[in-house]
C-alpha positions in Angstrom: -13.4 -8.1 -2.4 -12.0 -4.7 -1.5 -9.2 -3.3 -3.6 -10.4 -5.4 -6.5 -8.9 -4.9 -10.0 -11.4 -7.2 -11.6 -12.0 -6.3 -15.2 -9.1 -3.8 -15.4 -5.8 -4.1 -17.2 -2.6 -3.1 -15.5 0.7 -2.3 -17.2 3.7 -2.7 -14.9 7.1 -1.7 -16.1 10.0 -3.7 -14.6 7.3 -6.1 -13.4 9.4 -9.3 -13.3 11.8 -8.5 -10.5 12.0 -6.8 -7.1 9.2 -4.4 -6.3 7.7 -4.8 -9.8 7.4 -8.5 -9.3 5.6 -8.1 -6.0 3.2 -5.6 -7.7 2.6 -7.9 -10.7 1.7 -10.9 -8.5 -0.5 -8.9 -6.1 -2.4 -7.1 -8.9 -3.0 -10.4 -10.7 -4.3 -12.0 -7.5 -6.8 -9.1 -7.1 -8.2 -9.9 -10.5 -6.2 -7.5 -12.7 -5.2 -8.4 -16.3 -1.5 -7.8 -15.7 0.9 -6.8 -18.5 4.6 -7.0 -17.6 6.9 -4.8 -19.6 10.6 -5.8 -19.3 13.9 -5.4 -21.1 14.5 -9.1 -20.3 11.7 -10.8 -22.2 12.6 -14.3 -21.0 12.3 -13.3 -17.4 9.0 -11.5 -18.0 7.6 -14.6 -19.7 8.8 -16.8 -16.8 6.9 -14.6 -14.3 3.8 -14.3 -16.5 3.7 -18.1 -16.9 4.0 -18.5 -13.1 1.1 -16.1 -12.5 -1.0 -17.9 -15.1 -0.3 -21.2 -13.5 -1.9 -19.8 -10.4 -5.1 -19.2 -12.3 -4.6 -15.4 -12.9 -4.0 -13.3 -16.0 -0.6 -12.1 -17.1 1.2 -11.3 -20.4 4.8 -10.6 -21.0 6.1 -7.9 -23.3 9.8 -7.4 -24.1 10.5 -3.7 -24.6 13.1 -1.0 -23.8 11.0 1.7 -22.1 13.5 4.3 -23.3 12.5 3.6 -26.9 9.3 5.6 -27.5 8.2 3.9 -30.8 8.5 0.4 -29.3 6.7 1.5 -26.2 3.9 2.9 -28.3 3.7 -0.4 -30.3 3.4 -2.5 -27.2 0.8 -0.2 -25.6 -1.2 -0.3 -28.8 -1.2 -4.1 -28.7 -2.3 -4.1 -25.1 -5.1 -1.6 -25.8 -6.3 -3.7 -28.7 -6.6 -6.8 -26.6 -8.2 -5.5 -23.5 -7.8 -1.7 -23.0 -5.5 0.3 -20.7 -6.7 1.1 -17.2 -3.7 1.3 -15.0 0.0 2.2 -15.6 2.6 1.5 -12.9 5.9 3.1 -13.9 8.1 1.0 -11.8 11.2 0.2 -14.0 14.3 2.1 -13.0 18.0 1.9 -12.6 20.4 3.1 -9.9 23.8 4.8 -9.9 26.4 5.6 -7.3 28.3 8.9 -7.8 28.4 12.6 -7.1 28.2 15.5 -9.6 32.0 15.4 -10.2 32.5 11.7 -10.8 29.3 11.0 -12.6 30.1 10.7 -16.3 28.0 12.1 -19.1 27.3 8.6 -20.3 26.1 7.5 -16.9 23.9 10.6 -16.5 22.3 10.1 -19.9 21.7 6.4 -19.1 19.9 7.2 -15.8 17.8 9.9 -17.3 16.8 7.8 -20.4 15.5 5.0 -18.2 14.2 6.8 -15.1 12.7 9.9 -16.7 12.3 9.3 -20.4 11.0 5.8 -19.7 8.0 6.9 -17.5 7.4 9.8 -19.9 7.2 7.4 -22.9 4.8 5.1 -21.1 2.6 8.0 -19.9 2.6 9.5 -23.4 1.5 6.2 -24.9 -1.3 5.3 -22.4 -2.9 8.7 -22.2 -4.9 8.6 -25.5 -6.5 5.3 -24.4 -7.3 6.6 -20.9 -8.7 9.9 -22.3 -11.0 7.9 -24.6 -12.6 6.3 -21.6 -12.4 9.4 -19.3 -10.7 7.3 -16.6 -7.4 5.8 -15.7 -4.7 5.5 -13.0 -1.0 6.3 -13.4 1.3 5.4 -10.5 5.0 6.4 -10.7 7.8 5.0 -8.5 9.9 7.8 -7.1 12.2 7.6 -4.1 13.0 9.3 -0.8 16.3 10.2 -2.6 14.3 12.8 -4.4 13.6 14.8 -1.3 16.3 13.8 1.1 20.0 14.4 0.6 21.7 10.9 0.2 25.4 10.9 -0.4 26.7 9.7 -3.8 23.3 9.5 -5.5 23.4 12.6 -7.7 22.0 11.3 -11.0 19.6 8.9 -9.3 18.2 11.6 -7.0 17.9 14.0 -9.9 15.9 11.5 -11.9 13.5 10.7 -9.0 13.0 14.4 -8.4 11.8 14.7 -12.0 9.4 11.7 -11.4 7.7 13.6 -8.6 7.4 16.7 -10.7 6.1 14.6 -13.6 3.5 13.1 -11.3 2.2 16.5 -10.2 2.1 17.8 -13.7 0.1 14.8 -15.0 -2.3 14.9 -12.1 -3.0 18.6 -12.7 -3.3 18.4 -16.5 -5.8 15.5 -16.5 -7.7 16.1 -13.3 -10.9 16.9 -15.2 -10.6 14.0 -17.5 -10.9 11.4 -14.8 -7.2 10.3 -14.7 -5.5 10.1 -11.4 -1.7 10.2 -11.0 0.3 9.6 -7.8 3.8 8.4 -6.9 5.4 6.3 -4.2 8.7 7.1 -2.6 10.3 4.1 -0.9 13.3 4.1 1.3 15.6 1.0 1.0 13.7 -2.1 0.0 15.3 -5.6 0.3 15.4 -6.9 -3.3 17.9 -9.0 -5.3 19.2 -5.7 -6.6 20.3 -4.6 -3.1 22.0 -8.0 -2.5 23.8 -7.7 -5.8 24.8 -4.1 -5.1 26.3 -5.1 -1.7 28.1 -8.1 -3.1 29.6 -6.0 -5.9 30.7 -3.0 -3.9 31.5 -4.6 -0.5 32.9 -8.1 -1.2 33.6 -10.0 2.1 31.5 -7.5 4.1 28.0 -8.4 2.8 26.4 -9.1 6.2 28.0 -6.1 7.8 26.9 -3.7 5.1 23.4 -5.2 4.9 23.0 -4.6 8.7 24.4 -1.1 8.3 22.0 -0.2 5.5 19.1 -1.7 7.3 19.8 0.3 10.4 19.5 3.6 8.5 15.8 3.1 8.6 14.5 4.2 12.1 12.2 1.2 12.0 15.4 -1.0 12.0 15.0 -2.9 8.7 14.5 -2.6 5.0 11.1 -2.7 3.5 9.8 -5.9 1.9 8.8 -5.6 -1.8 5.3 -6.8 -0.8 4.8 -3.8 1.5 5.4 -1.4 -1.4 3.0 -3.5 -3.5 0.2 -3.2 -1.0 0.4 0.6 -1.2 0.5 0.5 -5.0 -2.6 -1.7 -5.0 -4.5 0.8 -2.8 -3.5 3.8 -4.9 -4.6 2.0 -8.1 -7.9 0.8 -6.7 -11.3 2.4 -6.7 -11.0 2.8 -3.0 -8.4 5.5 -3.6 -10.6 7.4 -6.0 -10.2 10.7 -4.1 -6.4 10.6 -4.2 -4.4 12.3 -6.9 -1.2 14.4 -7.2 0.3 12.9 -4.1 3.7 11.5 -3.2 3.7 8.8 -0.6 6.8 8.1 1.4 7.0 4.5 2.6 10.3 4.6 4.4 10.2 3.2 7.9 10.4 6.7 9.4 13.4 7.7 7.4 12.3 11.2 6.2 10.6 12.3 9.5 12.3 10.4 12.3 15.9 10.0 11.1 17.5 12.8 13.3 
């Protein structure tokens, strides 16, 4: 089986919903021992149970990725039970606002989850990857990091940091057998998007969905599974020659939207 994850453990933050859910299911189906890190422990267990009922391996872990000590404790438990081979830093939160109307509290909240969270997880897994002289780290960035999108000041800032973090880790641990890449999706149709539209555009849900879909030159939003397929490739042995790269998966948004 190509893109096999047999015999490898994969930690996926935010792995019980949206893109993370698609990654968890796909990685498990490819033989990976999936560990889902979620703030919502009940949801994580529900997804892990569903994956196990299909004959695959999955374990739920309730943790706030912004809390370094708790992240370290969870990663230690995972390492003790099966090692650490892959980390997918997928968990993140969004925010609408510009530099003037973004409050300090909102800015801190975005940075705590979207920047400190991935750092905490990378910081925790590196000793175990270094001990084996191998490992893969995949971060979830966004086209918002490189393209000016209105009213996404704090979110764009955080995702720009994720790209820089990716390059730094790839450079620092190149000789130790650890690869680090990131994915930059455009809009992906997830429950989060539906909730965002319902909250901000009540009564105009279908109109706004079509408008947001049309911003991608390809004419639609991505499916979570499409992001998951790229994640699988980048975390597989078949991508062994790839590190320090940011992959836009955006329906032509960054290159063709003019």
